[in-house]
C-alpha positions, 0 to 999 in steps of 0.5 A: 500500499505504501509504494502505491501511495508513493507512486500516486504522490509522484504522479500528482505532484507535477499536476497539482504544481502546475501554475494554473492549479496552484491557487486551488492546490494552495487552498486545498492544502490550507483547508486540510489543516482544519476539521470541516475542510469542505466547509472551509473551501466552500466559504472561501470559494463563495467569498463568504467574508467574515470570521469562522471558527475551526478545530485544527486537525491533529491539534487541540486548539482552534483558530478563527479565520476571516475568509477572503483575507490573508488569514487563509495564507497565514493558516497555511504558513503556520499549520501546513508549511510549519514555519515555526517548527523550531530546529533541534538546537532550540528544542533542546534549549527549551527543554522537554516542557518548552518555554514557560513564557512566550511573547508574540510581537505582531500577534495578528489573529493568533495563529502562532499563539494557537500553535504555541498553546498546542505544542507547549500546553504549560506555556503562558503566551502574551500577544501584542497586536495594535490593529483593532480588527486583527485584535478582535479576531485574536481575542475571539481565538483565545476565547474559542480555546478557553485559554484566557487564564494563560493567553493574554492579548494586549492591543497595542504596538510593541516597541522601545518606548511608551506612548502612541504610534501612527499605524496603518491598519486593515491590511491583515498580516501586513498592517504596520507602523506608518511612515511618511506619506502612508494613507489611512494611518490611525493612532494606537497605543505603544508599549515599551516591551523590552522588559517583557522581551528579556524576561521571555523564554521565547519571542516571536517577533513579526512586526512588519518593520517594528522589529528593528526598534527592539532588536536595536535597543541596548537592553536587547543586546545586554539581556536577550531572550534564550530563543527568538523566531524573527521575521525581518522586513526591509521597512524601517531596516537600518540599512539596505539589506534587511537580512544582513542587518538582522544578522548583525544585530543578532550576532551582537546579542550572542545568537546563533541563527538558522534561516527559515526562508528569504524572499527576493523582496527582501524579507525572511524568517530565521530562528535565533538562539543562545547557549 
């Protein structure tokens, strides 16, 4: 039976990978990460916008997906592509019970939080998300899992100072700190999170350019967390090469790094750990 399945995969791979079929293939793979895959596909194809709650296949947690948005791609990245799966060195560093404290900067709608809550049932999670629409979906995900006792959401921008920040909302995972000339910016609360960053066991940092204020802070260099999973972006980077800038700042803090991916557009992801 196994050889037959292998032959079938070899036959189907080039067919499903055809450029004309890639969008349908991607949708099916993303839908397969949740129970009720048929309902998921139907809502997406019929453009049934709005949030829907799904139990994850092979996991104990649930996610809230806003159909017709970038949430569908984010679901696939986290639960099909497994982009946040840590390398063996990070697994060994965090130990058999995983991190006691996880800090999620740029928490979006809570996909990473749902993944972390399932992988490490004893961990506490704090997420920062300034986009009010994303934060509402994230809060719904926490409620759907009944994990409010160990999963906290702060609706604010996580940065290196307290006060306010101009922010461009409504772009799903691409909402970001405003720069000169950005239309549609709103004012959001900004929190100085360096104390929480240095106290965490694992930090996920994906802030669409907001990562540079944290990585460049002297407090981060002096007392970095044991492990970090970072998505770096050209926006607000301290130089023309975001990957090189991230490598320089992480090396100064004593990290070893392992790439996850790098895009020709200049953004990418990596794992970093100390010890």
